[in-house]
C-alpha angles and dihedrals in degrees: 000000000000090000090054092051092050090050091051091050091047093049090046093051090048094048116109119217119207126202119188123203110200122187122231094260091046090233096112125051126180120194123201117190123187140156126235088250088067091055091048090050091047092048090045090052092046093049090047093048091047091048090050091049091046091049092047091049090048090053090047091050092048089048091050091049090050090048090047090052089047091050090049090053091046090048090051091049091046090052089049090049092047090050091049091047089051091053091045089047090052091046092047092047091048090049094048092047089052092046090047091049092049091048091047090051090049090049091050091052091045091050091049090051089045093053091047089053090045090055090050093047091044097245127139112269118240119240118249117267123226114228102164098108099096094038093050091047090051094050092048090054097244093118113177110190092194092054090044091053091045091049090046092055091044092049091048090049090048091048091053091045091047091047089053092048090046091052090050089048091049090052090049090047093049090047090046090048091049090049092047090049090048092049091045090050090046090051090049094049093044088050092060113090101237108145134070113267090213142005113259146073127296106252097176128027135212120281136029117356143150105272109238093221105027092043098218135097110278136167113260111208096197143002132281119228115193114218141158113284112264095015113137127275115210129208104245093210143012114276149108124289110243097172132029108164146046114335117182116280090349091076116203103014143180122201123188126195111214097182130246089071095299121129136166130210128206113191140184093033122169092212140356126232099189140057133232110273093023118133113232131192129224110279095018116140107247103165148349133257113265145143104241121143122017099350141135098205146336110317141111125254102212123192136181114202128194115198087340094308117114116238131189107276096198097083088056089054098042104038112011097072093058091045092050090050090054091048092049090051092047093052095037094245098137 
């Protein structure tokens, strides 16, 4: 039985198959001869090729699936990164807005101080600057990080510039204050009667004395300085002339108000060189020695009054000049 099968197979494999291709007009005939082995080989090659293609496609599909999974993972990671960046952007914008707001507040404070200093120094004040753009944008939700960063840089630059200007203004203010203090001290020192009103000896002191004309003891509200008729009388301090004319028994008189309740009186003048209301400086000639009023000869009756009450002028003449010199030296007013 097995031998018969082998013979059949052998005879089948040796068999030659013929296929004829005849044209429509029967003039051309093509004969194709082949054995079953050729068919088997062709089928085997076709199956092998198909299997190879299927396997290749399977690998490609698997690779595509792996790529797709990788893309999905990458997409998830990108979404996570985007979400994190959104959170970071929001945090950064909030921080920048806060910083801008703090800097804007600092600038407003600096500008306010700067304008105060400008007023003190006498310069024109600067108008207030509006810096609400970034803050309003952030509150409305339309946050622009580029604009916030730009505003932050501009505000920082403005802070530095304003600080520099503020430092210069503070220097000017300090210098101005020192000058004002110096001028105020000078005015105060110049308003203290510290020089002799005329050149000559004191012939009658301050206090109770026997009056040279009336002949009885009487209060003398100043000092008498004997001098040559017509010689100059000097204002002993800076002030405003309140009297320049005849005044009771003092005759032709000049009175000068030096402020702070202090006043000086120069009596028995022969002539007056100033007018009422005129400002006079220390050492300025205001009158001439005479003997007008109740007088026995050419001299000057000189008084120093504090709040309307006469006080002894001699201490001002003897000690005040040296004290004023020390004060001037101490405050650099020489």
